[in-house]
Each structure stands twice: as C-alpha cells, then as structure tokens.
C-alpha positions as CSV (number, residue, x, y, z in Angstrom):
1,X,26.3,-4.5,-0.9
2,X,26.1,-6.9,2.0
3,X,23.8,-6.0,4.9
4,X,25.7,-5.7,8.3
5,X,23.8,-8.5,9.9
6,X,25.0,-11.5,11.9
7,X,22.5,-14.4,12.3
8,X,22.9,-17.5,14.1
9,X,20.7,-20.7,14.4
10,X,21.8,-23.9,16.1
11,X,20.9,-26.6,18.7
12,X,23.1,-27.4,21.5
13,X,22.8,-30.3,24.0
14,X,23.7,-30.4,27.6
15,X,23.6,-33.3,30.0
16,X,21.1,-31.6,32.4
17,X,17.4,-31.1,32.5
18,X,16.1,-27.7,31.3
19,X,15.1,-26.7,34.9
20,X,18.8,-27.1,35.9
21,X,19.9,-25.0,32.9
22,X,17.4,-22.4,33.7
23,X,18.6,-22.3,37.3
24,X,22.2,-21.7,36.2
25,X,21.2,-19.0,33.7
26,X,19.5,-17.2,36.7
27,X,23.0,-16.7,38.2
28,X,23.3,-13.6,36.1
29,X,25.8,-12.2,38.6
30,X,28.3,-14.9,37.4
31,X,28.1,-14.3,33.7
32,X,31.1,-12.0,33.4
33,X,33.1,-14.8,35.1
34,X,31.9,-17.4,32.8
35,X,32.0,-15.4,29.6
36,X,35.1,-13.1,29.4
37,X,33.7,-11.3,26.4
38,X,30.9,-9.8,28.6
39,X,31.6,-6.6,30.8
40,X,29.6,-4.2,32.9
41,X,26.6,-6.6,33.0
42,X,23.5,-5.4,35.1
43,X,20.0,-6.6,35.3
44,X,17.1,-4.3,35.7
45,X,14.1,-6.5,36.8
46,X,13.5,-9.7,38.8
47,X,15.5,-12.2,37.0
48,X,14.6,-14.1,33.7
49,X,11.1,-12.7,33.5
50,X,9.1,-10.7,31.1
51,X,10.1,-7.1,31.1
52,X,13.5,-7.5,32.7
53,X,16.4,-5.9,30.8
54,X,20.0,-6.9,30.7
55,X,22.5,-4.3,29.9
56,X,26.2,-4.8,29.2
57,X,29.2,-4.5,26.9
58,X,30.1,-7.1,24.5
59,X,33.9,-7.2,23.8
60,X,34.6,-9.5,21.0
61,X,38.1,-10.3,19.7
62,X,38.0,-7.2,17.5
63,X,39.0,-3.7,18.6
64,X,35.5,-2.6,19.2
65,X,33.1,-2.8,22.1
66,X,29.4,-2.9,21.7
67,X,26.9,-1.7,24.3
68,X,23.8,-3.9,24.3
69,X,20.4,-4.0,25.9
70,X,18.6,-7.2,26.0
71,X,14.8,-6.8,26.7
72,X,13.1,-10.0,27.8
73,X,9.9,-9.9,25.8
74,X,8.5,-13.2,26.8
75,X,9.8,-15.9,29.1
76,X,8.5,-19.3,30.1
77,X,10.6,-20.9,32.8
78,X,12.8,-23.7,31.6
79,X,11.1,-23.5,28.2
80,X,11.7,-20.4,26.2
81,X,13.1,-16.9,26.1
82,X,12.2,-14.3,23.5
83,X,14.1,-11.1,23.5
84,X,14.7,-7.9,21.7
85,X,18.3,-6.5,21.3
86,X,19.1,-2.8,21.2
87,X,22.1,-0.6,21.4
88,X,25.2,-1.0,19.1
89,X,23.3,-4.1,18.0
90,X,19.7,-4.2,16.9
91,X,17.6,-7.4,16.5
92,X,16.0,-10.3,18.2
93,X,16.9,-13.6,19.9
94,X,15.1,-16.8,21.0
95,X,16.1,-19.8,23.1
96,X,13.9,-22.8,23.4
97,X,14.7,-25.5,25.9
98,X,13.6,-29.1,25.2
99,X,14.0,-32.0,27.5
100,X,15.4,-35.1,25.9
101,X,16.9,-38.5,27.1
102,X,20.1,-37.7,29.0
103,X,19.4,-33.9,29.3
104,X,18.3,-31.0,27.2
105,X,18.4,-29.5,23.7
106,X,18.5,-25.8,23.5
107,X,17.5,-24.3,20.0
108,X,19.0,-21.0,19.7
109,X,18.4,-18.3,17.0
110,X,19.2,-14.5,16.6
111,X,19.7,-11.9,14.0
112,X,21.4,-8.6,14.9
113,X,22.4,-5.7,12.8
114,X,25.6,-4.0,13.7
115,X,25.1,-0.2,14.0
116,X,28.6,1.0,14.7
117,X,30.0,2.7,11.8
118,X,33.4,0.8,11.8
119,X,31.6,-2.6,12.1
120,X,29.3,-1.6,9.3
121,X,32.2,-0.6,7.1
122,X,34.1,-3.8,8.0
123,X,31.1,-5.8,7.2
124,X,31.1,-4.7,3.6
125,X,34.2,-6.7,2.7
126,X,34.6,-8.9,5.7
127,X,31.1,-10.2,6.7
128,X,32.1,-13.9,6.1
129,X,35.1,-13.4,8.5
130,X,32.8,-11.5,11.1
131,X,30.3,-14.2,10.9
132,X,32.9,-16.9,11.3
133,X,34.4,-15.2,14.4
134,X,31.0,-14.8,15.9
135,X,30.3,-18.4,15.4
136,X,33.7,-19.4,17.1
137,X,32.8,-17.2,20.1
138,X,29.5,-19.0,20.4
139,X,31.2,-22.3,20.3
140,X,33.6,-21.2,23.0
141,X,30.7,-19.8,25.0
142,X,28.8,-23.1,24.9
143,X,31.8,-25.1,25.8
144,X,32.6,-22.8,28.7
145,X,29.0,-23.2,29.9
146,X,29.4,-27.0,29.7
147,X,32.6,-26.7,31.7
148,X,30.8,-24.7,34.3
149,X,28.1,-27.2,34.7
150,X,30.7,-29.8,35.3
151,X,32.6,-27.9,37.7
152,X,29.4,-27.4,39.7
153,X,28.9,-31.1,39.6
154,X,25.7,-30.8,37.5
155,X,26.8,-32.5,34.5
C-alpha cells in the first residue's frame, strides 16, 4: 500500500537577486492575492525569522481544504528557510536561495504526509494523480510569482 506522502524537489530560477526575492516573500499579507489556493493566512511572529509561524488553509483543486501550520525552524536572510509543517499535512520544507548570473536559483524541497482520512483513502489508488496535480499547482505558483515580480518592475 502506498504511503499518503507528497514529495517535491526542484530548482527554480528568477531574474532577481536573492535579497529581492526575500523582500517580496516578506510581503506575507499579499500571499492570498498572489496564490488563490491559499486562504485565511496569518503570521504569528516578526516575519521570516526563526520561531515565526504561518497558519492558513490550503485549498487545492480537489474538494478538500487542508489547515496547515508552517513553523520556521531556521532562517538565514536571502539564503535559506527550514520549516516544519503541521496540521492536516505533516512534514518538512526547505528553500535555499543561490545567487547566479542574471538572478537567483531557488532549490526547494519538501515532503508532507496527508493526514485527512479522505485524502489518505484517495492516495491509495490515486497518489500519482495527486502528485501530478500538486506539481502543476507548484508550477502555476512559480509562474504567478514571476508575473508578480514583473508587474512590480523587479524582473
């Protein structure tokens, strides 16, 4: 039987320096505007710093909503974020920012286990489809963030 785990590992390039990317990611109050799959987001803490907690609802294109809590375990400004994920998803995430000619490369990785009973049942037969859908949402999210950077005149 397959484990109800969604994992992701990729690198994404942006035409801005890591410090600019970090500055935009600090605009947490705009996340719900940029990413329509995110609702009720709130930050407990002083921004993207160790110990801060992001809480919200992930609303993917399936008929289930997932409440999540992202605890920032370690952050190094414009360099890295390590986080634990709790709630209806349980796991970890890491973002690493690297400067390169023409901008930035961001290495991202995470692994989350779906804890909701309906999602666990669906994953028994449909995990490849769930993973594919997850990866398409990530692709759309990255493309949307690139559009946001361009609209702000940063890219």
